Every structure is written in structure tokens, then in C-alpha cells.
C-alpha positions in Angstrom: 20.4 15.0 7.5 21.8 11.5 7.9 19.8 10.3 4.8 21.1 13.2 2.7 24.7 12.0 3.5 23.8 8.4 2.6 21.7 9.1 -0.5 24.6 9.6 -3.0 26.1 6.2 -2.0 22.6 4.5 -2.0 21.9 5.8 -5.5 25.2 4.2 -6.9 23.6 0.8 -6.2 20.9 -0.7 -8.4 17.4 0.1 -7.0 16.5 -3.2 -5.5 19.9 -3.8 -3.9 19.7 -0.3 -2.4 16.2 -0.9 -1.2 17.3 -4.1 0.7 20.5 -2.6 2.1 18.8 0.6 3.3 16.1 -1.3 5.2 18.7 -3.7 6.7 20.7 -0.6 7.9 17.5 0.9 9.3 16.8 -2.2 11.3 20.4 -2.4 12.6 20.5 1.3 13.6 16.9 1.5 15.0 18.0 2.0 18.6 19.9 5.2 17.5 16.7 6.7 16.0 14.8 9.0 18.4 11.0 8.5 18.6 9.6 10.7 15.8 5.9 10.0 16.3 3.8 13.1 16.0 0.4 12.4 17.5 -2.6 13.8 15.6 -5.2 11.0 16.4 -7.9 10.1 13.9 -10.5 7.3 14.0 -11.0 5.4 10.7 -12.4 2.0 10.1 -13.2 1.7 13.8 -9.5 1.9 14.6 -7.6 4.6 16.4 -4.6 5.9 14.3 -2.1 8.1 16.2 -1.7 10.1 13.0 -3.1 9.8 9.5 0.2 9.1 7.7 1.0 5.5 6.8 3.6 3.5 4.8 2.1 2.0 1.7 2.5 -1.7 1.0 5.5 -2.8 -1.0 8.3 -1.4 1.1 8.3 -4.3 3.5 6.7 -7.3 1.8 7.6 -9.9 4.4 7.4 -7.8 7.7 11.2 -8.1 8.0 11.8 -4.4 8.7 9.0 -3.4 11.1 11.4 -2.8 14.0 13.2 -0.1 12.1 10.2 1.3 10.2 8.3 1.7 13.4 10.8 4.3 14.6 10.1 6.7 11.8 6.8 8.2 12.9 4.1 6.5 10.9 0.6 6.2 12.3 0.2 3.0 10.4 2.3 0.6 8.4 1.0 -1.8 5.7 3.1 -4.8 4.9 2.9 -7.1 1.9 1.7 -7.8 -0.7 1.8 -11.3 0.7 0.5 -14.4 -1.1 -0.6 -17.7 0.4 2.5 -19.5 -1.0 6.0 -18.1 -1.4 6.9 -16.9 -4.9 10.0 -15.3 -6.4 8.4 -12.7 -8.5 9.7 -11.5 -11.8 13.4 -11.7 -12.9 15.7 -8.9 -11.9 16.2 -6.1 -12.8 12.6 -5.3 -11.9 12.9 -2.0 -10.0 14.0 1.3 -11.7 14.5 4.9 -10.4 13.3 7.6 -12.7 15.2 10.4 -11.0 14.2 13.3 -13.2 10.6 12.6 -12.2 11.2 11.5 -8.6 9.4 8.3 -9.6 9.8 4.5 -9.6 8.9 1.8 -12.1 8.5 -1.7 -10.7 7.6 -5.1 -12.0 8.3 -7.0 -8.8 5.5 -9.5 -9.3 4.4 -10.0 -5.7 7.8 -11.5 -4.7 7.4 -12.6 -1.1 8.2 -15.5 1.3 4.6 -16.4 1.9 2.1 -15.9 4.6 3.6 -18.3 7.1 7.0 -16.4 7.0 5.3 -13.0 7.4 3.2 -14.1 10.3 6.2 -15.6 12.1 7.9 -12.2 11.9 4.8 -10.4 13.2 4.4 -12.8 16.2 7.9 -11.8 17.3 7.2 -8.1 17.4 7.2 -6.3 20.7 4.1 -4.2 21.6 3.7 -1.3 19.2 1.6 1.9 18.9 1.2 1.9 15.1 -1.7 0.3 13.3 -0.6 -2.7 11.2 -2.2 -3.5 7.9 -1.5 -6.7 5.9 -1.9 -6.5 2.1 -2.9 -9.8 0.5 -2.8 -11.0 -3.1 -3.2 -14.1 -5.2 -0.3 -16.3 -6.3 0.8 -16.1 -9.9 0.0 -19.8 -10.5 -3.6 -19.4 -9.3 -5.9 -18.7 -12.3 -7.7 -15.3 -12.1 -11.0 -17.1 -12.2 -10.0 -18.9 -8.9 -8.5 -15.8 -7.3 -11.1 -15.8 -4.5 -9.7 -19.1 -3.1 -6.3 -17.4 -2.6 -7.8 -14.3 -1.0 -10.0 -16.4 1.3 -7.0 -18.5 2.4 -4.8 -15.4 3.0 -7.6 -13.8 5.0 -8.1 -16.8 7.2 -4.3 -16.9 7.9 -3.7 -13.2 8.7 -7.1 -12.4 10.3 -6.0 -12.3 13.9 -2.6 -10.8 13.3 -3.6 -7.7 11.3 -5.3 -4.6 12.5 -6.8 -4.3 9.0 -6.5 -6.3 5.8 -6.1 -4.9 2.3 -7.3 -6.9 -0.7 -5.0 -6.0 -3.6 -6.6 -6.4 -7.0 -4.7 -3.6 -8.7 -1.1 -4.6 -9.2 -0.2 -4.4 -12.9 2.5 -7.1 -12.5 0.3 -10.2 -12.0 -1.3 -11.0 -15.3 -5.0 -10.6 -15.3 -5.3 -9.4 -11.8 -6.8 -6.0 -12.7 -9.6 -7.9 -14.5 -11.0 -8.4 -11.0 -11.9 -4.7 -11.0 -14.6 -5.3 -13.6 -18.1 -5.1 -12.2 -19.1 -8.8 -12.5 -15.7 -10.2 -11.3 -15.6 -7.7 -8.4 -19.1 -8.5 -7.2 -18.2 -12.2 -7.1 -14.9 -11.4 -5.2 -16.4 -9.0 -2.7 -19.3 -11.3 -2.0 -16.8 -14.1 -1.1 -14.7 -11.7 0.9 -17.8 -10.6 2.8 -18.9 -14.1 3.6 -15.4 -15.1 4.6 -15.1 -12.1 7.0 -18.5 -13.0 8.6 -17.3 -16.5 9.2 -14.0 -15.3 10.7 -15.9 -12.8 12.9 -18.0 -15.6 14.3 -15.0 -17.9 14.8 -12.7 -15.4 16.5 -15.3 -12.9 17.9 -13.3 -10.0 16.6 -13.8 -7.7 13.6 -10.9 -6.9 11.2 -11.6 -4.1 8.8 -11.2 -4.9 5.1 -9.8 -2.3 2.5 -9.8 -2.7 -1.3 -6.9 -1.3 -3.2 -7.7 -0.1 -6.8 -5.7 1.2 -9.8 -5.3 4.7 -11.0 -6.1 3.7 -14.5 -9.8 3.1 -14.0 -12.2 4.6 -16.6 -14.5 7.2 -15.2 -17.5 5.0 -15.8 -16.0 2.2 -13.6 -16.1 4.4 -10.5 -19.8 4.2 -9.6 -20.1 0.4 -9.9 -17.1 -0.1 -7.7 -18.4 2.4 -5.1 -21.8 0.7 -5.1 -20.2 -2.7 -4.5 -18.0 -1.4 -1.7 -21.1 -0.2 0.1 -23.2 -3.3 -0.7 -20.6 -5.7 0.7 -19.6 -3.5 3.7 -16.0 -3.0 2.7 -14.5 -0.7 5.4 -12.1 1.4 3.2 -10.9 2.1 -0.3 -7.2 2.6 -1.0 -6.7 4.8 -4.0 -4.3 4.2 -5.7 -1.8 1.5 -6.8 0.7 2.2 -9.5 -0.1 3.2 -13.1 0.7 1.5 -16.4 0.4 4.9 -18.1 3.9 6.1 -18.8 2.9 9.2 -20.8 4.4 11.5 -18.0 7.8 10.0 -18.9 7.5 10.6 -22.6 11.1 10.8 -24.1 12.7 9.3 -21.0 14.9 6.1 -21.7 12.9 4.2 -19.0 9.5 5.0 -20.4 9.4 1.7 -22.3 10.1 -0.4 -19.2 7.3 -2.7 -18.3 5.8 -2.3 -14.8 3.8 0.1 -12.7 4.8 3.7 -12.3 4.7 5.4 -8.8 6.0 8.6 -7.4 5.4 12.2 -8.5 4.6 11.2 -12.0 1.5 9.5 -10.5 0.3 12.5 -8.5 -2.4 13.9 -10.8 -3.9 10.5 -11.7 -4.1 9.5 -8.0 -5.5 12.8 -7.0 -8.2 12.5 -9.7 -9.3 9.0 -8.7 -9.5 10.2 -5.1 -11.8 13.0 -6.2 -14.0 10.8 -8.3 -14.5 8.2 -5.6 -15.2 10.8 -2.9 -17.8 12.4 -5.1 -19.5 9.0 -5.5 -19.0 7.7 -1.9 -19.8 11.0 -0.1 -17.9 9.8 3.0 -20.0 6.6 3.3 -16.7 4.7 3.1 -13.3 6.2 4.1 -10.6 6.6 1.4 -6.9 6.1 2.0 -5.1 8.2 -0.6 -1.8 6.9 -2.0 0.3 7.7 -5.0 2.5 10.7 -5.7 2.4 12.3 -2.3 5.8 13.9 -1.9 5.2 17.0 0.2 3.3 18.3 3.2 1.2 20.4 0.8 0.2 17.4 -1.3 -0.6 15.4 1.8 -2.9 18.2 3.0 -4.5 18.5 -0.4 -5.4 14.8 -0.3 -7.1 15.2 3.1 -8.9 18.3 1.9 -10.1 16.3 -1.1 -11.8 13.8 1.2 -9.1 11.3 2.2 -9.3 10.0 5.8 -5.7 8.7 5.7 -2.7 9.0 3.4 0.1 6.7 2.5 3.6 7.3 1.0 6.4 5.1 -0.4 8.3 6.3 -3.4 8.8 9.8 -1.9 10.8 8.2 0.9 13.4 7.1 -1.6 13.9 10.5 -3.1 13.3 12.8 -0.1 14.2 10.5 2.8 12.4 9.7 6.1 12.6 13.4 7.2 9.5 13.8 5.0 7.4 11.9 7.5 7.9 14.5 10.2 7.3 17.3 7.8 4.0 15.9 6.8 2.8 14.8 10.3 3.7 18.1 11.9 1.9 20.3 9.3 -1.2 18.4 8.3 -4.6 19.2 9.8 -6.7 16.0 9.7 
């Protein structure tokens, strides 16, 4: 109800300003928000999630807003994408609402304050019940052929502070990043990730699960090689999917020509299809976290029925408000 009153005012602001102001307000008012956590425990990646609904990466890139976000009822929250060094991202405007389609176009470009800043915020957090994921990426100035060095560095830095780590190779807003999804490049990357994780396990005597986040724009023939590599290098989960570069769902809309990745309800069918294809290939050997276009309790349940172990939302919060979290968690049957 509170969000429905605020939404008209929020939508008078440009999308990025509204994003920042809304999260600041959430942090400020967090003590007035009753505990909304619905417990429907599920074990995935060796971790105990109090419920299977999570917040996708991108909402809180720097772990600035975890105190407020933690009050909304998520079973897990993924922060980032964070890069080893701070970077400003692309010039503004870089975030656009497509209201007729309940969707978002973004070309943020991994804007973040760097790993050190994010970790300082996390170290100051009180004890919490949600699972915390940290989503890592490469810096824009690091050549794609040297991407592994950035992922290794980021893994080493966040390893003891994350409950799980997501390797993001699927943002369309870092030039060349999606090339890492090709079979040869992905094998080299995952081999290095696997070796780095083994070294960190030995050093810290703890295991941190690793997830890989892929794009919804993969060709069908790319699914099997990626699935095989996930199994070969013992990756703990697949996140399907990131945003799409395909704007055909917006045909005729003034924003259809904007560069960037499309998320929200215009992405629903593509993300649903990629989930189905990977589940057919993986046959539950590796859990799948489904993200992209989940905007209702019915869609959330469908993703679980299609084989997802966990689900994530982001864009739907902007259009439907945080009340959607409770609607999903109360109705789903994991």
C-alpha cells in the first residue's frame, strides 16, 4: 500500500535517480518495516535458504542497501556486479523504464565502487538470516582475453565474505564479455575458476559455492557445451538469465532503439525457454536459479515447476512494489 502511494511520485523522476532515492528511503525507514520473511526452507548448493526467492544482482551494486533490503522477506540477496577496481560505468542516462511492457532497459556498464568498498559495507552488517551472494565481473579496461585475472582477483577478495559467488559473463554492457560464453573461452575461464576455488578452499578451509550467470540470447546449440563444462569444473549452480539484447518484444516503442539489456516482463518467454533447455540438458545435476521476467506468484511457481531450485526478481519490484515478495513466498510450493 505504501509503495502504491509513492509510485506516482517515484515515476516522475528519471529511472536512475528514482532507483537511488527509493533505496535510500528504504534504508532510512527500515525500522518501520515489519519482518516479512516467509519461511519455506530449501537446501541448494549446500546452503540452507529460508525461502527460494532472492533479489537479483544489480539492485544493490555496492552492498549499500542491505539493511533495508533485508527487511523485505527475501531468502537470499545477491549484491554486485562488483569489479576489482572501481569504475563509473557508462554515461547517464543509462536506465530506462518501458512502462507499457513493465520492463527496463539498462546500459549501466558495471558501475560500482570496487570490491574494497563493498566488503567494508558487508563487514559492518549485523547478523542476518538471508543468504548473501556476491556477483563479480571484470573491469572495462581489462582485455577480455585477460578476464580470468580479474575474476581470480575478485574471488580471492570476496571469498570469505560471500555465502556464494556468482561469475557474471553475460552482461551485454561490457564489450566482449559475452564472448566468454563460447566453448573454448568458457573452458579456459572455468578451469581457472575451479583452480582458484580449490586454492581458496585449502587456504581458508571453507567451501564457497560458485554460480555462473548466462545470457538469454544463447543459441540452442550452445546449451549442451555450457552444461558439460559446468559439470566438468564442478560449478555449483547456473543462473539463467541475465538481460537480453533482443528488443523485438518492444517493436514500435520509442525506446526500442536504446542500447542496453532488456529485463522485466518482455524477457519472460526467453528466460523461461533457457531454463527449460538447460534443465533438459543438466537433468538436476546442477541446480538452476531462474531470473528474468518473473512478475507474479504464478510465474514464480512455473519456474520452479520447470526445474528451477531458486528464483530471483528485480525489475518486477519497480513496477509492482515490494508487496510482490510476500505474494510469491506465501504461494509457492518449492
